[in-house]
C-alpha positions as CSV (number, residue, x, y, z in Angstrom):
1,X,-77.8,7.0,101.8
2,X,-77.9,4.0,99.4
3,X,-80.8,1.7,100.3
4,X,-80.7,-1.9,100.0
5,X,-83.4,-3.2,97.6
6,X,-86.3,-5.1,99.1
7,X,-87.7,-8.5,98.5
8,X,-90.6,-7.0,96.5
9,X,-88.0,-5.4,94.1
10,X,-86.4,-8.8,93.4
11,X,-89.9,-10.3,92.8
12,X,-91.0,-7.7,90.4
13,X,-87.7,-7.8,88.5
14,X,-87.9,-11.6,88.3
15,X,-91.4,-11.8,87.3
16,X,-90.9,-9.5,84.2
17,X,-87.6,-11.0,83.3
18,X,-89.2,-14.3,83.3
19,X,-91.9,-13.0,80.8
20,X,-89.2,-11.7,78.5
21,X,-87.3,-15.1,78.8
22,X,-90.4,-16.9,77.7
23,X,-90.8,-14.6,74.7
24,X,-87.2,-15.3,73.8
25,X,-87.7,-19.1,74.0
26,X,-90.8,-19.0,71.8
27,X,-88.8,-17.1,69.1
28,X,-86.7,-20.3,69.0
29,X,-89.6,-22.2,67.3
30,X,-88.6,-20.6,63.9
31,X,-85.2,-22.2,63.5
32,X,-86.8,-25.4,65.0
33,X,-89.5,-25.4,62.2
34,X,-86.7,-24.8,59.5
35,X,-84.7,-27.7,61.1
36,X,-87.7,-29.9,60.8
37,X,-88.3,-28.8,57.3
38,X,-84.8,-29.4,56.3
39,X,-84.2,-32.5,58.5
40,X,-81.2,-31.0,60.1
41,X,-81.5,-33.2,63.2
42,X,-78.6,-32.1,65.3
43,X,-79.2,-28.4,64.8
44,X,-82.8,-29.2,65.7
45,X,-81.9,-30.9,68.9
46,X,-79.6,-27.9,69.8
47,X,-82.6,-25.5,69.7
48,X,-85.0,-28.0,71.4
49,X,-82.7,-28.1,74.4
50,X,-82.4,-24.4,74.6
51,X,-86.1,-23.9,74.0
52,X,-86.9,-26.3,76.9
53,X,-84.4,-24.6,79.1
54,X,-85.7,-21.1,78.3
55,X,-89.2,-22.0,79.0
56,X,-88.3,-23.7,82.3
57,X,-86.4,-20.6,83.5
58,X,-89.2,-18.3,82.4
59,X,-91.9,-20.4,84.1
60,X,-89.9,-20.7,87.3
61,X,-89.4,-16.9,87.5
62,X,-92.9,-16.0,86.6
63,X,-94.4,-18.5,89.1
64,X,-92.0,-17.9,92.0
65,X,-91.9,-14.2,91.6
66,X,-95.5,-13.7,90.5
67,X,-96.8,-10.0,91.2
68,X,-99.4,-7.7,89.9
69,X,-97.4,-4.7,90.7
70,X,-96.1,-2.4,87.9
71,X,-92.4,-1.7,87.3
72,X,-91.0,1.5,88.6
73,X,-88.2,3.2,86.7
74,X,-85.2,1.6,88.6
75,X,-86.8,-1.9,88.3
76,X,-87.5,-1.5,84.6
77,X,-84.0,-0.5,83.9
78,X,-82.6,-3.5,85.8
79,X,-85.1,-5.7,83.7
80,X,-83.9,-4.4,80.5
81,X,-80.1,-4.9,81.4
82,X,-80.7,-8.4,82.7
83,X,-82.9,-9.3,79.7
84,X,-80.0,-8.6,77.3
85,X,-77.6,-10.6,79.5
86,X,-80.0,-13.4,79.8
87,X,-80.6,-13.3,75.9
88,X,-76.8,-13.6,75.5
89,X,-76.3,-16.7,77.7
90,X,-79.4,-18.4,76.4
91,X,-79.0,-17.4,72.8
92,X,-75.4,-18.5,72.7
93,X,-76.2,-22.2,73.8
94,X,-77.4,-23.5,70.5
95,X,-74.5,-21.9,68.7
96,X,-71.9,-23.3,71.1
97,X,-73.6,-26.9,70.6
98,X,-73.1,-26.6,66.9
99,X,-69.4,-26.9,67.3
100,X,-68.7,-23.9,65.1
101,X,-67.5,-21.8,68.0
102,X,-64.3,-22.5,69.9
103,X,-65.6,-21.7,73.2
104,X,-68.8,-20.7,75.1
105,X,-67.3,-17.2,75.4
106,X,-67.0,-17.0,71.6
107,X,-70.6,-18.0,71.3
108,X,-71.6,-15.4,73.8
109,X,-69.6,-12.9,71.8
110,X,-71.6,-13.9,68.7
111,X,-74.9,-13.7,70.4
112,X,-74.3,-10.3,71.9
113,X,-73.1,-9.1,68.6
114,X,-76.3,-10.4,67.0
115,X,-78.8,-9.0,69.6
116,X,-77.0,-5.7,69.7
117,X,-77.1,-5.6,65.8
118,X,-73.3,-5.2,65.7
119,X,-72.1,-7.9,63.2
120,X,-68.7,-8.7,64.7
121,X,-68.2,-12.4,64.3
122,X,-66.1,-15.3,65.9
123,X,-67.7,-18.1,64.0
124,X,-65.5,-21.0,62.6
125,X,-66.3,-22.2,59.1
126,X,-69.2,-20.1,58.6
127,X,-69.7,-21.4,54.9
128,X,-70.6,-24.8,56.3
129,X,-73.0,-23.7,59.3
130,X,-76.4,-25.3,59.1
131,X,-79.3,-23.4,57.9
132,X,-81.0,-23.7,61.2
133,X,-78.1,-22.1,63.1
134,X,-77.7,-19.4,60.4
135,X,-81.3,-18.5,60.6
136,X,-80.9,-18.0,64.4
137,X,-77.9,-15.8,63.8
138,X,-79.9,-13.4,61.7
139,X,-83.1,-13.7,63.7
140,X,-81.2,-12.5,66.7
141,X,-80.4,-9.3,64.8
142,X,-84.1,-9.0,63.7
143,X,-85.2,-9.1,67.3
144,X,-82.4,-7.0,68.7
145,X,-82.9,-4.3,66.0
146,X,-86.6,-3.8,67.0
147,X,-85.6,-4.6,70.6
148,X,-85.9,-7.8,72.7
149,X,-88.2,-5.8,75.0
150,X,-90.4,-4.9,72.0
151,X,-91.2,-8.6,71.4
152,X,-92.4,-8.9,75.1
153,X,-94.3,-5.6,74.8
154,X,-96.1,-6.7,71.7
155,X,-97.3,-10.0,73.0
156,X,-96.7,-10.4,76.9
157,X,-97.5,-7.1,78.5
158,X,-100.7,-5.3,79.2
159,X,-100.1,-2.6,81.9
160,X,-99.3,0.8,80.4
161,X,-97.0,2.6,83.0
162,X,-94.7,-0.5,83.5
163,X,-94.5,-1.0,79.6
164,X,-93.6,2.6,79.1
165,X,-90.7,2.3,81.6
166,X,-89.3,-0.9,80.1
167,X,-89.6,0.5,76.7
168,X,-87.6,3.7,77.6
169,X,-85.1,1.4,79.3
170,X,-84.3,-0.1,76.0
171,X,-83.1,3.1,74.6
172,X,-86.5,3.9,73.0
173,X,-87.2,7.5,73.7
174,X,-90.2,8.1,71.4
175,X,-93.7,6.7,71.1
176,X,-95.5,6.6,67.8
177,X,-98.9,6.1,69.5
178,X,-99.9,7.3,73.1
179,X,-100.1,3.6,74.1
180,X,-96.6,2.3,74.1
181,X,-97.8,-1.4,73.6
182,X,-99.5,-0.1,70.2
183,X,-96.2,1.6,69.3
184,X,-94.4,-1.7,69.8
185,X,-96.9,-3.5,67.7
186,X,-96.7,-1.0,64.9
187,X,-92.8,-1.3,64.9
188,X,-93.3,-5.1,64.4
189,X,-95.9,-4.5,61.7
190,X,-93.4,-2.2,59.8
191,X,-90.6,-4.6,60.2
192,X,-92.7,-7.5,58.9
193,X,-94.1,-5.8,56.0
194,X,-90.6,-4.7,54.9
195,X,-89.3,-8.2,55.6
196,X,-91.7,-9.8,53.0
197,X,-91.0,-7.2,50.5
198,X,-87.2,-7.3,51.1
199,X,-86.9,-10.9,51.0
200,X,-88.8,-11.1,47.7
201,X,-86.6,-8.4,46.2
202,X,-83.2,-9.9,47.5
203,X,-84.5,-13.4,46.5
204,X,-85.0,-12.6,43.0
205,X,-81.8,-10.7,42.8
206,X,-80.1,-13.9,44.0
207,X,-81.8,-16.0,41.4
208,X,-80.8,-13.5,38.7
209,X,-77.3,-14.0,40.1
210,X,-77.4,-17.7,39.4
211,X,-78.5,-19.1,42.9
212,X,-81.0,-21.8,43.3
213,X,-84.4,-20.6,44.4
214,X,-84.6,-22.0,48.0
215,X,-81.1,-20.9,48.6
216,X,-81.6,-17.4,47.1
217,X,-84.7,-16.7,49.1
218,X,-83.1,-18.0,52.3
219,X,-80.2,-15.6,51.7
220,X,-82.6,-12.9,50.9
221,X,-84.4,-13.5,54.2
222,X,-81.1,-13.4,56.2
223,X,-79.7,-10.5,54.4
224,X,-82.8,-8.4,54.8
225,X,-83.1,-9.1,58.6
226,X,-79.6,-7.8,59.1
227,X,-79.6,-5.0,56.6
228,X,-82.9,-3.5,57.9
229,X,-81.9,-4.0,61.4
230,X,-78.4,-2.5,60.6
231,X,-76.5,-5.6,61.6
232,X,-73.6,-7.2,59.7
233,X,-74.2,-10.8,59.7
234,X,-74.4,-12.8,56.4
235,X,-74.8,-16.5,55.6
236,X,-71.2,-16.5,54.0
237,X,-67.8,-15.6,55.4
238,X,-67.0,-13.2,52.4
239,X,-70.1,-10.9,53.6
240,X,-71.6,-9.1,50.9
241,X,-68.5,-9.5,48.7
242,X,-69.7,-13.0,48.2
243,X,-72.5,-12.1,45.9
244,X,-70.4,-9.9,43.3
245,X,-73.6,-8.2,42.4
246,X,-74.1,-4.5,41.8
247,X,-78.0,-5.0,42.1
248,X,-77.5,-6.9,45.4
249,X,-75.4,-4.0,46.8
250,X,-78.0,-1.5,45.6
251,X,-80.8,-3.2,47.2
252,X,-78.9,-3.6,50.6
253,X,-78.0,0.1,50.5
254,X,-81.8,1.1,50.2
255,X,-82.6,-1.4,53.0
256,X,-79.9,0.0,55.3
257,X,-81.1,3.5,54.9
258,X,-84.7,2.3,55.8
259,X,-83.4,0.7,58.9
260,X,-81.6,3.8,60.0
261,X,-84.7,6.0,59.7
262,X,-86.7,6.8,62.9
263,X,-89.7,4.5,63.2
264,X,-92.0,7.6,63.6
265,X,-90.9,8.8,60.1
266,X,-91.9,5.5,58.8
267,X,-95.4,6.0,60.3
268,X,-95.5,9.4,58.5
269,X,-94.5,7.8,55.2
270,X,-97.2,5.2,55.6
271,X,-99.9,7.9,56.5
272,X,-98.9,10.0,53.5
273,X,-97.1,12.9,55.4
274,X,-94.0,12.4,53.4
275,X,-92.7,16.1,53.8
276,X,-91.8,15.2,57.3
277,X,-88.7,13.5,56.0
278,X,-87.4,16.8,54.6
279,X,-88.4,18.8,57.6
280,X,-86.9,16.6,60.2
281,X,-83.6,17.4,61.9
282,X,-82.5,13.8,61.8
283,X,-82.8,13.4,58.0
284,X,-81.3,16.8,57.4
285,X,-78.3,16.0,59.6
286,X,-77.9,12.5,58.3
287,X,-77.7,13.9,54.6
288,X,-75.1,16.5,55.4
289,X,-72.9,14.1,57.5
290,X,-73.1,11.5,54.8
291,X,-72.0,14.0,52.2
292,X,-69.1,15.3,54.4
293,X,-67.9,11.9,55.3
294,X,-68.2,10.7,51.7
295,X,-66.1,13.6,50.5
296,X,-63.4,12.8,53.0
297,X,-63.4,9.1,52.0
298,X,-63.2,9.9,48.3
299,X,-60.5,12.4,48.7
300,X,-58.6,9.9,50.7
301,X,-59.1,7.0,48.3
302,X,-58.2,9.2,45.2
303,X,-54.9,10.5,46.8
304,X,-54.0,6.9,47.9
305,X,-54.8,5.4,44.5
306,X,-55.9,2.1,46.1
307,X,-58.7,1.7,43.4
308,X,-58.8,2.8,39.8
309,X,-60.4,6.2,39.3
310,X,-63.6,4.7,37.9
311,X,-67.0,3.6,39.0
312,X,-65.3,0.9,41.2
313,X,-63.7,3.7,43.3
314,X,-67.1,5.3,43.8
315,X,-68.8,2.0,44.4
316,X,-66.4,0.7,47.0
317,X,-66.3,4.0,48.8
318,X,-69.9,4.8,48.8
319,X,-70.9,1.3,50.0
320,X,-68.5,1.2,52.9
321,X,-69.4,4.7,54.0
322,X,-73.1,4.0,54.0
323,X,-72.6,0.8,55.8
324,X,-70.6,2.5,58.5
325,X,-73.0,5.4,58.7
326,X,-76.1,3.5,59.2
327,X,-74.3,1.1,61.7
328,X,-74.8,-1.9,59.3
329,X,-71.4,-3.3,59.1
330,X,-71.7,-4.9,55.5
331,X,-68.4,-5.0,53.7
332,X,-67.7,-5.4,50.1
333,X,-63.9,-5.6,50.8
334,X,-61.8,-7.9,53.0
335,X,-60.7,-6.8,56.5
336,X,-57.1,-6.5,55.4
337,X,-58.0,-4.1,52.7
338,X,-58.7,-1.4,55.2
339,X,-54.9,-1.2,55.7
340,X,-53.7,-1.9,52.2
341,X,-56.3,0.1,49.9
342,X,-57.4,2.8,52.4
343,X,-55.2,5.7,53.7
344,X,-55.7,7.3,57.0
345,X,-57.8,10.1,55.6
346,X,-60.2,7.7,54.0
347,X,-60.4,5.7,57.2
348,X,-61.0,8.9,59.3
349,X,-64.1,9.4,57.2
350,X,-65.3,6.0,58.1
351,X,-64.5,6.4,61.7
352,X,-66.5,9.6,61.9
353,X,-69.4,7.9,60.1
354,X,-69.5,4.9,62.5
355,X,-69.2,7.2,65.5
356,X,-72.2,9.4,64.3
357,X,-74.7,6.6,63.4
358,X,-78.3,6.8,62.3
359,X,-81.7,8.0,63.7
360,X,-83.0,7.7,67.1
361,X,-85.9,5.2,67.6
362,X,-84.5,3.2,64.7
363,X,-82.4,0.0,64.5
364,X,-79.1,2.0,64.2
365,X,-76.7,2.6,66.9
366,X,-74.0,5.2,68.0
367,X,-74.6,8.8,69.0
368,X,-77.4,9.4,66.5
369,X,-78.4,12.2,64.3
370,X,-80.8,14.0,66.5
371,X,-78.1,14.5,69.1
372,X,-75.6,15.7,66.6
373,X,-78.1,18.1,65.1
374,X,-79.2,19.5,68.4
375,X,-75.7,19.9,69.5
376,X,-75.1,22.3,66.7
377,X,-78.3,24.1,67.8
378,X,-77.1,24.4,71.3
379,X,-73.8,25.8,70.1
380,X,-75.7,28.3,67.9
381,X,-77.7,29.2,71.0
382,X,-74.6,29.9,73.0
383,X,-73.0,32.0,70.1
384,X,-76.3,34.1,70.0
385,X,-76.1,34.5,73.9
386,X,-72.7,36.0,73.5
387,X,-73.3,38.2,70.5
388,X,-76.7,39.6,71.2
389,X,-77.4,42.3,73.9
390,X,-77.8,41.0,77.4
391,X,-81.5,42.2,77.4
392,X,-82.3,40.3,74.1
393,X,-84.8,37.3,74.5
394,X,-84.1,34.4,72.2
395,X,-84.5,30.7,71.9
396,X,-83.3,27.8,69.8
397,X,-85.6,25.0,68.5
398,X,-85.7,22.4,65.8
399,X,-88.1,20.1,64.1
400,X,-88.2,16.5,65.0
401,X,-91.7,15.1,64.5
402,X,-92.8,18.2,66.2
403,X,-91.2,21.6,67.2
404,X,-88.9,21.1,70.1
405,X,-87.5,23.9,72.2
406,X,-83.9,23.5,73.5
407,X,-84.0,23.5,77.3
408,X,-81.2,23.1,79.8
409,X,-82.4,19.5,80.7
410,X,-82.5,18.4,77.2
411,X,-79.0,19.9,76.4
412,X,-77.5,18.1,79.5
413,X,-78.9,14.8,78.5
414,X,-77.8,15.1,74.9
415,X,-74.2,16.2,75.9
416,X,-74.1,13.5,78.5
417,X,-74.9,10.5,76.1
418,X,-72.6,11.9,73.5
419,X,-69.7,12.2,75.9
420,X,-70.4,8.6,77.3
421,X,-70.2,7.3,73.6
422,X,-66.9,9.2,73.0
423,X,-65.5,8.0,76.4
424,X,-66.3,4.3,75.5
425,X,-64.8,4.8,72.0
426,X,-61.6,5.9,73.7
427,X,-61.6,3.3,76.6
428,X,-62.0,0.3,74.1
429,X,-59.1,1.7,72.0
430,X,-56.8,2.0,75.1
431,X,-57.6,-1.5,76.1
432,X,-56.8,-2.7,72.5
433,X,-53.4,-0.8,72.6
434,X,-52.6,-2.3,75.9
435,X,-52.8,-5.7,74.4
436,X,-50.5,-4.7,71.6
437,X,-52.8,-3.6,68.7
438,X,-52.0,-0.4,66.8
439,X,-53.8,2.9,67.8
440,X,-55.9,3.3,64.7
441,X,-56.9,-0.3,64.5
442,X,-57.9,-0.4,68.2
443,X,-60.0,2.8,67.7
444,X,-61.5,1.4,64.6
445,X,-62.6,-1.7,66.3
446,X,-63.6,-0.1,69.6
447,X,-66.0,2.4,67.7
448,X,-67.3,-0.5,65.7
449,X,-68.2,-2.4,68.8
450,X,-69.7,0.5,70.9
451,X,-71.6,2.1,67.9
452,X,-72.9,-1.5,67.1
453,X,-71.6,-1.2,63.6
454,X,-69.6,-4.5,62.9
455,X,-67.0,-3.3,60.4
456,X,-63.7,-4.9,61.2
457,X,-60.1,-4.2,60.2
458,X,-58.9,-7.6,61.4
459,X,-58.7,-7.4,65.3
460,X,-61.9,-9.2,65.8
461,X,-60.6,-12.8,65.4
462,X,-61.0,-16.2,67.2
463,X,-57.4,-15.8,68.4
464,X,-57.8,-12.3,70.0
465,X,-57.4,-12.2,73.9
466,X,-60.4,-13.1,76.0
467,X,-60.0,-9.8,77.7
468,X,-60.7,-8.0,74.4
469,X,-63.6,-10.3,73.8
470,X,-65.2,-9.4,77.0
471,X,-64.5,-5.6,76.5
472,X,-66.3,-5.8,73.2
473,X,-69.2,-7.7,74.6
474,X,-69.6,-5.0,77.3
475,X,-69.3,-2.1,74.7
476,X,-71.9,-3.7,72.4
477,X,-74.1,-4.2,75.3
478,X,-73.8,-0.6,76.8
479,X,-73.7,1.0,73.4
480,X,-77.0,-0.7,72.2
481,X,-78.8,0.2,75.5
482,X,-77.4,3.8,75.6
483,X,-75.6,3.3,79.0
484,X,-78.4,4.4,81.3
485,X,-80.0,1.1,82.1
486,X,-76.5,-0.6,82.3
487,X,-75.4,2.1,84.8
488,X,-78.7,1.5,86.8
489,X,-78.1,-2.3,87.0
490,X,-74.4,-1.4,88.2
491,X,-76.0,0.9,90.9
492,X,-78.6,-1.8,91.8
493,X,-75.9,-4.4,92.4
494,X,-73.9,-2.0,94.5
495,X,-77.0,-1.2,96.6
496,X,-77.5,-5.0,97.1
497,X,-74.0,-5.3,98.5
498,X,-73.5,-2.0,100.4
499,X,-77.1,-0.6,100.8
500,X,-78.5,0.2,104.2
501,X,-81.9,-1.2,105.4
């Protein structure tokens, strides 16, 4: 029997949701400070209005719903799901007020794409967007990559059990330290250290490329935030193609790989245990899948002869492939070139790479490498079960930070999440086809949205149907949270309507 939620459930959810909204509002001080520095008055007012609204909503929720009780699993999942919806609606407001988005729905699409580190965009005249709004677009990705909840955990939470549940609800399954709040703070420490180093490196590359210092370092800051958090936003409409720089492409490739690595492996790198990188099933699977997908892409491009058989072919193929596999979504080609310069074989390599994704507990999306690697281990176990004598005792294990034995519960969870991703890939493609788009284009865009990649073959456009915009918003949201907390919210709402006392 489905039980109707109690008033206490609503109070606990409202209280912790209010805390997260306060944290989100405080993050808007960064574009406000930039607006003050650059004297961008109208953008400054857009963010002051949104900051005030966020603080008011956060304070109302924390005061009216004040409680000292910890979150249970159901409440934590609901808080996480509602956090991302709230962040979308509030984060979209300053964008919409800028006048660079045709509708509030388009601004919400942009915001969900930002927080989910996807990179699909509906902005109009990006090249003339203010520095203040551009910073917010990229800052959303920086927050979303680490996790909006990670912001709150690092600065606003104290209780351990409730923090753990809300941490897991945001698709974070692993802890670097026993205390999840210390884990959240380490994730932010790693990100900020890399942010400083990456901004300096990209800024200097921009200066060498002929950009003015202030503009170069601003672009370096924005590009790093989205490259490390495997998003696809850039300050210019031509994406990475705008820079026409091999050095810029090389630096962003390195940053993309860093963003797709598990934060636990970053911890081992920092503490000197670098051999863990070679032993871990995720890095092994990632290397093998990149090699396989790259071979598919290169064979397709060579046969199609879309690029001359020189370094340019390797450069275009490798960059797009790595961008797809890490879930970053940077492009050094125009969207229409996917159809003109790439044949179906080359595109299939990109589709596979987007669908697989990077590491778990990283900023990447999609199915993720630990699941792909463990699925092969599960298949090997089943083959052994068939081949070996019935009395034989055997087990399968793999190394991921530690030795992990494959149990039925783990196998079921792995296969369940993998099938959900595949199902959402197909569902988005069906909706795209029902609206008149070709199958391959629809599948490409659907995988890009669900896997939080951001590569586009041209479907994502300000003139696409509102139904498809909403579909991609839901896919980006569900894919980033890995479905469980989204389904929990759906169950909670059904219980509110149909539950029994």
